[in-house]
C-alpha positions in Angstrom: 0.1 -0.2 -0.1 2.9 2.4 0.6 4.2 1.5 -2.7 1.0 2.7 -4.5 1.0 5.9 -2.4 4.6 6.6 -3.2 3.9 5.8 -7.3 1.2 8.2 -6.9 2.9 10.9 -4.8 5.6 10.8 -7.5 3.0 10.6 -10.4 1.3 13.8 -8.8 4.5 15.7 -8.3 5.7 14.5 -12.0 2.4 16.2 -13.4 2.7 19.2 -11.3 5.9 20.2 -12.3 5.2 19.5 -16.1 2.1 22.0 -15.5 4.1 24.4 -14.0 6.4 24.4 -16.7 4.0 25.1 -19.5 2.5 27.5 -17.9 6.0 29.4 -17.2 6.7 29.0 -20.8 3.5 30.3 -21.9 3.5 33.3 -19.5 7.1 34.3 -20.6 6.0 33.9 -24.6 3.0 36.0 -23.7 5.3 38.6 -22.0 7.9 38.6 -24.6 5.7 37.9 -27.7 8.4 39.1 -30.5 10.5 36.1 -30.0 7.3 34.2 -32.1 7.2 34.4 -35.4 4.2 36.3 -36.5 2.0 33.8 -37.8 2.0 32.4 -34.0 2.0 35.7 -32.2 -1.3 36.6 -34.1 -2.5 33.1 -33.0 -1.6 33.9 -29.3 -3.1 37.4 -29.9 -6.3 35.9 -30.9 -7.1 34.0 -27.5 -9.6 36.1 -25.2 -9.0 36.7 -21.7 -5.2 36.1 -21.9 -2.1 38.5 -22.3 -2.3 39.6 -25.7 0.5 40.8 -27.7 0.4 44.1 -29.6 1.4 45.4 -32.8 1.6 43.5 -36.1 0.6 40.2 -34.4 -2.9 41.9 -33.0 -3.0 43.7 -36.7 -2.7 40.2 -37.9 -5.0 38.5 -35.6 -8.0 41.0 -36.1 -7.5 41.0 -39.7 -7.7 37.4 -40.1 -11.2 37.3 -38.2 -12.8 39.4 -41.2 -12.2 36.2 -43.5 -13.7 32.9 -44.3 -13.0 29.9 -46.5 -14.8 30.0 -49.8 -14.8 27.0 -52.0 -14.0 28.9 -55.5 -12.1 31.9 -54.1 -10.2 30.4 -50.9 -11.2 33.2 -48.9 -13.8 35.5 -48.8 -14.5 38.4 -46.5 -17.4 38.3 -44.3 -20.5 40.2 -45.2 -21.8 42.8 -42.0 -18.7 43.7 -40.7 -18.2 47.0 -38.9 -15.2 47.0 -36.9 -11.8 49.2 -36.4 -8.5 46.8 -37.0 -5.7 47.8 -34.4 -1.7 47.3 -34.3 -0.5 48.3 -37.6 2.2 50.9 -37.0 1.2 52.7 -40.4 -2.1 52.8 -40.0 -3.2 51.7 -36.3 -7.2 52.6 -36.3 -8.3 51.1 -39.5 -12.1 50.9 -39.7 -13.7 48.3 -42.1 -17.4 47.8 -42.9 -18.8 45.3 -45.3 -21.7 44.8 -47.5 -24.4 47.1 -46.8 -26.3 46.2 -49.7 -26.8 42.5 -48.7 -25.6 41.2 -52.3 -24.7 37.6 -51.1 -22.7 36.2 -48.9 -18.9 37.5 -50.0 -18.2 41.0 -48.2 -17.3 44.0 -50.0 -15.5 47.2 -48.6 -18.7 49.6 -48.0 -17.9 53.2 -49.2 -21.4 53.8 -50.4 -23.0 57.3 -49.6 -26.7 55.6 -50.5 -28.2 52.1 -51.6 -28.0 53.7 -55.1 -24.2 52.7 -56.6 -23.0 54.3 -59.4 -20.5 51.8 -59.8 -19.0 48.9 -58.6 -15.2 48.6 -58.1 -13.8 44.6 -58.8 -10.3 44.4 -58.1 -7.3 44.3 -55.3 -6.2 45.5 -52.3 -5.6 48.7 -54.0 -9.3 48.8 -54.7 -10.0 47.7 -51.4 -8.3 50.9 -49.8 -5.9 48.8 -47.5 -4.9 51.2 -44.4 -6.9 53.8 -45.5 -10.5 55.5 -44.0 -13.8 55.3 -46.1 -13.6 58.8 -46.7 -10.1 58.7 -48.1 -10.6 55.4 -50.5 -10.1 56.8 -54.2 -13.7 56.2 -55.1 -15.3 58.2 -52.5 -13.0 61.2 -52.7 -14.0 61.9 -56.0 -16.1 59.0 -57.2 -14.2 52.4 -60.9 -12.5 48.5 -62.4 -9.3 47.7 -61.3 -7.8 45.6 -62.4 -2.0 35.7 -68.8 -4.1 33.2 -69.9 -6.3 33.2 -66.7 -6.2 36.8 -66.4 -7.1 37.8 -69.9 -9.9 35.1 -70.2 -11.6 36.8 -66.7 -11.4 40.2 -68.7 -12.8 39.0 -71.9 -15.5 37.2 -69.3 -16.1 40.5 -67.6 -16.4 42.5 -71.0 -19.1 40.3 -72.3 -21.1 40.3 -69.0 -20.8 44.3 -68.9 -21.7 45.1 -72.5 -24.7 42.6 -72.0 -25.5 44.6 -68.9 -25.5 47.7 -70.5 -22.5 48.6 -68.4 -19.2 50.2 -69.4 -16.1 48.3 -69.0 -13.1 50.1 -67.6 -9.9 48.6 -66.8 -7.4 50.5 -64.2 -3.8 49.5 -64.3 -2.6 50.3 -61.0 1.4 50.5 -61.1 3.2 48.9 -57.9 5.3 51.2 -55.3 8.6 49.6 -57.0 7.1 50.9 -60.6 6.4 54.4 -59.2 9.9 54.9 -57.6 12.1 52.7 -59.7 15.3 54.9 -59.5 15.2 54.8 -55.7 14.1 51.2 -55.6 17.3 50.1 -58.0 19.9 51.6 -55.4 18.6 48.9 -52.7 17.4 46.3 -55.0 19.6 44.0 -57.2 18.3 43.4 -61.0 20.0 42.7 -64.2 21.2 46.0 -66.5 18.0 46.9 -68.5 15.6 45.1 -66.6 12.0 46.5 -67.2 10.0 47.2 -63.9 7.0 47.4 -66.3 7.1 44.4 -68.5 4.2 43.2 -65.9 2.0 44.9 -67.1 2.5 45.2 -70.7 0.4 42.3 -71.5 -2.9 44.2 -69.8 -1.6 47.4 -71.8 -1.4 45.8 -75.3 -4.6 43.8 -74.6 -6.4 47.2 -73.8 -5.2 48.8 -77.2 -5.7 45.6 -79.0 -9.3 45.3 -78.3 -9.8 49.0 -78.0 -11.0 48.7 -74.0 -11.2 51.7 -71.8 -8.0 51.6 -69.8 -6.7 53.8 -67.3 -3.1 53.6 -66.7 -1.8 55.3 -63.7 1.6 54.7 -64.0 2.5 58.1 -65.4 0.4 60.5 -62.9 2.1 58.2 -60.1 5.6 59.1 -61.2 5.0 62.6 -62.3 3.9 63.3 -58.6 6.7 61.0 -57.5 9.2 63.2 -59.4 8.1 66.2 -57.3 8.7 64.5 -54.0 5.1 63.3 -53.4 4.4 60.3 -51.2 1.8 58.0 -52.4 2.3 55.0 -50.7 2.6 54.1 -46.9 6.7 54.2 -46.0 6.6 50.4 -45.3 3.4 49.1 -46.7 2.7 48.9 -50.2 -0.6 50.1 -50.4 -1.6 53.7 -51.5 -1.9 56.0 -48.7 -4.3 59.2 -48.8 -2.6 60.9 -51.0 -2.7 58.3 -53.2 -6.4 57.7 -53.2 -6.7 61.0 -53.8 -4.5 61.1 -57.0 -6.5 57.9 -58.2 -9.4 59.9 -58.0 -8.7 63.0 -59.9 -7.5 60.8 -62.6 -10.2 58.2 -62.8 -12.6 61.4 -62.6 -10.6 63.2 -65.4 -10.9 60.1 -67.5 -14.7 59.5 -67.0 -15.3 63.3 -67.6 -13.7 63.2 -71.1 -15.1 59.8 -71.9 -18.5 61.2 -71.1 -19.3 58.6 -68.7 -20.3 60.9 -65.8 -23.5 61.1 -64.7 
């Protein structure tokens, strides 16, 4: 009997020691979360009622909650979102609301002043306006479709659908931060001599010219402003800041007015 008690006491002490060790590791990692990779930090920050890390891990954790799995798109933004995302040092308090129109399960950035939209913008994170507030997104500043085999086919399909619906199809070619600040970028990056930073968008430009489509190429306007010292992107993040959205709004408005497309 005494041998059994001794065994149980030893087992209890071992379990107690392991528990204390695991709790100590958990506590230390929460006090110094920068020791962890961002992905793990984000999972830690997402746990309720515990010490949460701040900064980019918090941003990643809060941003991930807005997305859900989709069998076709892989991920889609949830509809009905109305929240403020914290933690990113370049845009620490970023408000996002999605899908005020109730147009199906996929959410979209809501910048609409009413339930009667003049246009719907389909595109990427530049169209979404990552990092800027609703009233700073280029669509809201002034007033519209952003954008090879798969890309070309998607454009052809979209063109056919918009024509069938009696809508105008306008492609916006958005330059990357590296394209706009290419002279500065070359000084800190290694490229072969004569490397063409615009080569990735050339197929789209050629497609627009060949099919005689309405295309707004933002590259020259952005480069002109950049040469004047304007900062059109966040310093670290690759998305347009509020100044960038103002410029896009002006270029798009001028194009649509000249083309007679404004209501």
